[in-house]
N, C-alpha and C positions, 0 to 999 in steps of 0.2 A: 529577290534573287534566291534560288534554291542553293542548298549547301550539301556537299559530300563530307561525311564524317569518317575520320581514320583513326581508329584505336591504334596505339603504338607502345611497344615495350623497348623501343630504340634498338631493336636487333636489325640485322641485315634484311631479313625477310619482311619485317614491318616497314623499313625504309624503302624497299622496293615496291611494297604496296602503296606507299605515301606518294612515291614519284609517279606511279601509274595513275593514282587518283588525280594529280595535278594536270597530267596530259589530258585525261578524260575530261576534267572541268573546263579545259580550255575550249573544247568542242561544244560541250553542253551549255557554255556560259553560265557555269556555277562557281560558287566559292568553296573552299575547302577549309575544314577544321580539324586539326590534330588534337587528340585527347589521349590522356594517360590515367589509369586507375591506380590510386595508392591504397594499399592495404594497411590497415592499423591493427595493433594487437587486440583491440576490442572484439574483433571477429574470430580470434583464435580460441581454442579450448583452454587455454591457459589464462584468459582474460582477467579471471577473479584473482590471479595471483601477481598481475602485472599493473604498474602504474605507468601511464603514458603521458608525460608532461605536454601540455598544450603547445609550448614553444617548439617542441621537437617536430610536431606535425606542421606547425607554420614553417619552420626551416625546410622540411622536406618538401612542402608545397612549393615554396620559393624555388628550390633547386630543380624540381620537376618543370615548372614553368619556364625556367631559364634554359633547361635542356630542349623543351618543345620549341622555344623561339629560336634557339640555335638551329634546330632541324628545319624549321620553316625557312629561316633566312638562307640556309645552305641550298635547300631545294629550289627556292625561288631565284637565287643567283644562277643555278644551273639552268633554269627555265629561261631566264632573260639572256644568258650567254648563248643559248642555242636556238632562240627563236627571235623573230622580227620584233622590234619595239612596238610596230603597229598592230600586232596580234593581241588577241585578248589575254590578259594575265590575271588569273583568279587571285582574290584576296585570300590569304591564308591566316586564319585565326587559331588560337590555341586555348585549351581548357583542361582542367584536371578535377578529380573529385575522390573522395573516400569511399571505398567499397569495392565490390567485384566489378570485373570488366562489364558483365552483363547489366548490372545495376547502373553503372556509370553511362554506358552507351545508351540504354533504354531512357534513362532520365534526360539525357542530352537531346535525343531524338524527339521526346515529348515536348521539350521546351522551345526547341528551334525548328526551323523549316528544313529538316533533313530529308533528302530525297533518296539517299543511298548511303550504306555503310560499306566501307572497303577494308578488308583485313588480309594480312598476308599468311601464306602457308610456308612451313619450314622446309629446309632442304631434304629432310627424310621423306617428304611426301605427305606426312601427317599434318594435321592442323596445328598451326603454331600456337604454343602456349604463352600466355601473357603474364604480367607481373604477379598476378594472384594465383596462378596455376589454373585459372579459368580458361576455357578454349572456345573457339568458334561455334563448336557444336552445341555448347551451353547456350549461347546467344541465339543460334538458330532455332532451338527448341522453343524459345519464348518470344521471339521476334515477330512483330506484326508489320515489318518493313523489310525490303530487299537487302541482302548481304551479298557483296561480291568478294569471292575469295581469289587471291592472286597467288599463283605458284611462284616460288623463289626464283625460277629461271625465266619467268615471263617478263618480257619487255613490252612496252606500249607500241602498238601499231594501229594506224587508222582502221577502224572497224569496218570491214567489208561484208561480213556475214555473221549473224548470230542464230545459233540453233536452239530452238525451244523444244524440249522434250515434253509431250503431253500424253495423257491417258484419255484424251477426248472429252474431258469433263466440261460441262458447261461453264463452271467456275473459272476455267482457264481462258475464256474469251476476254474477260477483263484484264487478265495479266498480259495477253497478247496486245491489248490495246495500250497498256502501260509501256510495254516493250517498244512500241513504235515511237515513243518519246525518246527512247535511247538511241535507236537505229536512225531515225529520221535526219538529225544533224549530220551524220555520216553518209547519208543516202545509201545505207547498206541494205543488204538482202536480209529477210527474216525467214528462215527455214523452219517450218513447223514439222516435227518428226514424231510419229507414233511408233512406240516399240510394243510389239505384240506378236503372239504366235496364234494366227488366225485359224489354222487347221481346217477341220471341216465346217467351221463357222464363218468362212470366208465371206459368203454373200451377206450375212448379217452384219458382219463387221464392216463391209463396204457401205452399207446403209448408214451406219454410225458415222464413218468418215464423211460421207456426202453431206449428212445433216450438219455435223460440225463445221465443215469447211463453208457451207451456206451461211451459217451463222457469223462466221468470220467475215465473209464478204459483205454481209448486211451491217455489221456493227463495227468493223474496224476500218477506218479509211487510211489505207497505205497501199500504194501499188505494187511493192516489191515484196510480197508474201508468197511463199512456195510452200509445197507439201511433199514430204516424202515418207513413205511406209518402210519401216525396218522390221523385218521378220526375225524374232528371236524368242527364245524360251527363258533367257536370263537377262534380267534388267542390267546386272552389272556389265555384261558383255556388250549389251546394246549401247549403253552409255559410252563405254570405252570405244567402241567402234565409231560412234558419232564424233567424239573428240579427236580421233585420229584420222578419220577419212572424209569428213564433210568439208574440210578447208575452212572451218568456222574460226573466227578470232575469239569466240565466246560461247559458252554452253549454259543455257538457262533451264533450270529445273524448279519443280514445286516441291516443298518439304511437307510431305504427308506423314503424320504421326501414325505409329504402328497400324498400317493397313496394307493392303495388297501392293501399293506403289510407294512404299515407305523407303525414300531414297537415303534418309539419314539416320536409319538405325546404325548400330555400330559396324556391321559387316559391310553395308553398302558404302558408308563414308570411308572406311579404310581402303577398300578396293579401288574406289574412284579416285580418291586423293592421292593414291600411290602412283598412279599412272598418268593422270591428267597433266597436260602441259599448258593448257589455255585456261584463262579465267573462267571461274565458275560462279554463275549468278543464281542465288537460291532465293526463290520467292516463298513467302509464308502461305499456307493454305487459306484462301479467302473465299467468301461466298460471292456468286454471281451478282447479287444486289448491292454488294459492298466492295466494289473493286478498289485497288490501291490507285493513288493519284498518279498521273503520268509524270515521268522524269522531267 
């Protein structure tokens, strides 16, 4: 059985993300694991002048694991009190490790069958900072797995529509296939949206759209896939329009590093995170011949 990983710093935003992950896991029939990253002085610039007794770390690890178990017990009690005993209840495990959030999360993903990482966003709209001062953007920059960011005001609702923003890259076909693993258990719509300013190249652009959608039809077996063209000169405005006007429960994007469609450079991240009120699913850039596994 697959597992959803939830890094937490025990903040309200992180608790909200953990709660969302449990609800999501119930439909996906997945388990959940809460994790916390512990920073030790050896990582600091003053490390040469500090002595960190081993028992101090051991005590801290015990305290963190105790807090993680308390969080798991509290949220699972909420789940059992509000849902039928006959419904699926995910197993919730816990873990912690020394290092940055990025290192701890990547290590856990590599060791276990993690299908998704779920993280919270703070009330200010910026990506929530965790125990080490590391943030979600650090993780997304190096992640080869999907990361789902949960706004602090977002509450779980059965997913009826997921919008996937694409630049019509062939590599996105595999990600659309992966997304069907998420939407299928909900019998939800998958809306493929292309943001572009076609201008005088409208005819050539339509040929690209037709070719892309033909590939989707041939390679992705899911009946509730739809397409919508969104004319815009600004990616930020287009993404914000999608989140506000498509009635989607989730927006999915691909993280492209400094290129034309780079959604997670500093400016795009701040503008999108400031306004988005629905969960934001970020896929890593992958090659068509090496797609991500299905949820």
